KOLNU-153043 format. One line per 2 residues: for each residue z negated, x, y negated of C-alpha. Coordinates in steps of 0.5 Angstrom, whole numbers, always signed. Example, Ala and Ser with C-alpha at 12.3 -4.5 7.8 and 13.67 -1.06 7.14 Angstrom:
BEGIN
-16,+25,+9 ~ -14,+27,+2
This chain:
BEGIN
-38,-93,-1 ~ -39,-90,+5
-43,-84,+6 ~ -39,-78,+9
-45,-78,+14 ~ -44,-84,+17
-37,-83,+16 ~ -38,-77,+21
-43,-81,+26 ~ -38,-87,+27
-34,-82,+28 ~ -37,-79,+33
-40,-85,+36 ~ -32,-88,+37
-30,-82,+40 ~ -35,-83,+45
-34,-90,+46 ~ -26,-88,+47
-27,-83,+53 ~ -32,-89,+56
-27,-93,+55 ~ -22,-88,+58
-26,-87,+64 ~ -28,-93,+66
-20,-95,+66 ~ -19,-89,+70
-23,-92,+75 ~ -21,-101,+75
-14,-98,+75 ~ -13,-96,+82
-20,-101,+85 ~ -16,-104,+91
-14,-97,+94 ~ -22,-94,+92
-24,-100,+96 ~ -21,-99,+101
-22,-92,+102 ~ -30,-93,+101
-30,-99,+106 ~ -27,-93,+110
-34,-88,+109 ~ -41,-89,+111
-46,-90,+106 ~ -50,-82,+107
-43,-79,+106 ~ -42,-82,+99
-49,-83,+96 ~ -49,-75,+99
-42,-73,+95 ~ -44,-76,+89
-52,-73,+89 ~ -47,-67,+90
-43,-67,+85 ~ -48,-69,+81
-51,-63,+82 ~ -45,-59,+81
-44,-62,+73 ~ -51,-60,+72
-50,-53,+75 ~ -43,-51,+70
-48,-55,+64 ~ -53,-49,+65
-48,-45,+65 ~ -44,-46,+59
-51,-46,+56 ~ -53,-39,+58
-47,-37,+54 ~ -48,-41,+48
-55,-38,+48 ~ -52,-31,+48
-48,-32,+42 ~ -53,-34,+38
-56,-42,+39 ~ -60,-43,+45
-61,-50,+46 ~ -67,-54,+50
-65,-57,+56 ~ -65,-64,+54
-61,-62,+48 ~ -55,-58,+52
-55,-63,+57 ~ -53,-69,+51
-48,-64,+48 ~ -45,-62,+55
-45,-69,+58 ~ -43,-73,+53
-38,-69,+51 ~ -35,-67,+57
-32,-75,+58 ~ -28,-72,+52
-23,-69,+59 ~ -22,-77,+61
-18,-78,+53 ~ -11,-76,+55
-10,-68,+52 ~ -15,-62,+53
-18,-62,+45 ~ -22,-69,+46
-27,-66,+49 ~ -28,-59,+45
-27,-64,+39 ~ -33,-69,+42
-38,-62,+43 ~ -37,-60,+36
-38,-66,+33 ~ -44,-68,+36
-47,-60,+35 ~ -47,-61,+29
-53,-65,+29 ~ -56,-58,+32
-54,-53,+27 ~ -49,-50,+32
-43,-46,+28 ~ -37,-50,+30
-34,-42,+31 ~ -40,-41,+36
-39,-48,+39 ~ -32,-46,+40
-32,-39,+43 ~ -39,-41,+48
-34,-47,+50 ~ -27,-42,+51
-32,-38,+55 ~ -35,-43,+59
-27,-45,+61 ~ -25,-38,+63
-31,-37,+67 ~ -30,-44,+70
-22,-43,+72 ~ -22,-35,+74
-28,-36,+79 ~ -25,-43,+81
-19,-39,+83 ~ -23,-33,+86
-27,-38,+89 ~ -20,-41,+92
-18,-34,+95 ~ -25,-33,+98
-25,-39,+102 ~ -18,-42,+103
-15,-35,+107 ~ -21,-35,+112
-21,-43,+114 ~ -15,-42,+120
-9,-39,+121 ~ -5,-45,+119
-9,-43,+111 ~ -9,-37,+111
+0,-37,+113 ~ +0,-41,+107
-6,-38,+101 ~ -6,-30,+103
-4,-29,+96 ~ -11,-32,+93
-14,-28,+97 ~ -11,-21,+93
-12,-25,+86 ~ -20,-26,+88
-22,-18,+85 ~ -16,-19,+80
-20,-26,+78 ~ -27,-23,+78
-26,-17,+74 ~ -22,-20,+69
-29,-24,+66 ~ -31,-17,+65
-35,-19,+58 ~ -29,-14,+54
-24,-18,+58 ~ -26,-25,+56
-28,-23,+49 ~ -21,-20,+47
-18,-26,+51 ~ -22,-31,+46
-20,-27,+40 ~ -13,-27,+41
-14,-35,+42 ~ -18,-35,+36
-13,-31,+32 ~ -7,-35,+33
-12,-41,+31 ~ -13,-37,+24
-20,-37,+26 ~ -26,-31,+25
-26,-27,+32 ~ -33,-28,+36
-39,-25,+32 ~ -41,-21,+38
-39,-21,+45 ~ -43,-23,+50
-48,-18,+54 ~ -45,-17,+62
-52,-20,+64 ~ -50,-27,+60
-44,-26,+64 ~ -46,-26,+71
-52,-31,+69 ~ -46,-36,+68
-42,-34,+73 ~ -48,-35,+78
-48,-42,+75 ~ -40,-44,+75
-40,-41,+83 ~ -46,-45,+84
-43,-50,+82 ~ -37,-49,+85
-41,-49,+92 ~ -44,-56,+91
-37,-59,+88 ~ -36,-56,+96
-41,-59,+99 ~ -37,-66,+96
-31,-64,+98 ~ -33,-63,+105
-38,-69,+106 ~ -33,-74,+103
-26,-70,+108 ~ -32,-70,+114
-33,-77,+114 ~ -25,-78,+113
-25,-76,+120 ~ -25,-68,+118
-28,-63,+123 ~ -27,-56,+126
-33,-50,+124 ~ -27,-48,+118
-27,-55,+114 ~ -34,-53,+109
-30,-47,+107 ~ -23,-52,+107
-26,-57,+102 ~ -29,-52,+98
-23,-48,+97 ~ -19,-54,+96
-23,-57,+91 ~ -24,-50,+87
-16,-50,+87 ~ -14,-57,+86
-19,-57,+80 ~ -15,-50,+77
-9,-54,+78 ~ -12,-61,+74
-15,-57,+68 ~ -8,-53,+67
-4,-59,+67 ~ -5,-60,+59
-3,-68,+59 ~ -6,-72,+65
-13,-75,+64 ~ -18,-70,+67
-12,-68,+72 ~ -11,-75,+74
-5,-74,+79 ~ -5,-67,+80
-12,-65,+82 ~ -11,-71,+88
-3,-68,+90 ~ -7,-61,+91
-13,-64,+95 ~ -8,-68,+100
-3,-61,+101 ~ -9,-57,+103
-13,-62,+107 ~ -7,-65,+111
-7,-60,+116 ~ -14,-61,+119
-15,-69,+117 ~ -11,-75,+120
-6,-77,+116 ~ -7,-81,+111
-14,-78,+111 ~ -12,-73,+105
-11,-79,+100 ~ -18,-82,+102
-22,-76,+101 ~ -18,-75,+94
-19,-82,+92 ~ -27,-82,+93
-28,-76,+91 ~ -24,-79,+84
-29,-84,+84 ~ -35,-81,+85
-34,-75,+80 ~ -32,-81,+75
-39,-84,+76 ~ -42,-77,+76
-39,-76,+69 ~ -42,-83,+67
-49,-83,+69 ~ -50,-75,+67
-48,-77,+60 ~ -53,-84,+60
-58,-81,+63 ~ -58,-75,+57
-57,-80,+52 ~ -63,-83,+54
-67,-78,+54 ~ -64,-76,+48
-67,-82,+44 ~ -73,-82,+48
-74,-75,+46 ~ -72,-76,+39
-66,-71,+39 ~ -62,-74,+34
-66,-68,+29 ~ -64,-62,+30
-69,-57,+34 ~ -73,-53,+29
-73,-47,+33 ~ -65,-44,+34
-68,-37,+34 ~ -63,-33,+39
-67,-32,+45 ~ -66,-24,+47
-70,-24,+39 ~ -76,-27,+42
């Protein structure tokens, strides 16, 4: 008979392999269109956009790690990378729950309580969504008269969204969700200092994803001093819209539609779709690269064993 530990290990491996398979499918399914889009890009733009995408993923991982430590489960950087990047591949599986399921299962190796693992992810999602809409609210109306006319309402939302990141408001929202699924509330709310550090990393991530989008848009024929801000706001709005479409794996379709609509006024005909396709492929490759690197580092460091020091940072 199989032991419970072996069954759980096999289930974790199956989840990861399924996520990788869906990610690969998302790359192959539009290969012809993607190949033509890449043919219009310079290698400098492609490499720069890829590295900026990797940097954005790392910044978001660090923000989630700050939340997890604030809840009482600090992790070494290698372990945090392993949990974040490998479980992050679950977003390519239809439905939004698989990344969270994978993260909870991987977190068992580090003795992270499930409720704490889930709470840190919910905090990271809340901060990413709110700060993403705030970034779009700040950048889009400032790029051009046309953008100001179309997105003025986002500018008004910026202070409201940032206020919603206050620990008391976020904690209330998460406790409400946990109560709806009959789970205990947060053991203790994260501090304002922890929230500010996590949000700072999240905003750094948005800036890097903005650089990623700007490099591609610039290579596709975009110009103008407002293009970096427009590209940043376009990606922030597109990512958030894609996240809110629950069924679509990794926001497939919704993200591209928002990028095309937002960038169409400043790019040649057909170029916004090129930007969307190239961005999708490069960020998928960035996800796979980060996951593979984290897995390799974990294997070398013997990260299959739980870390011996999980003392909360605040008590050291």
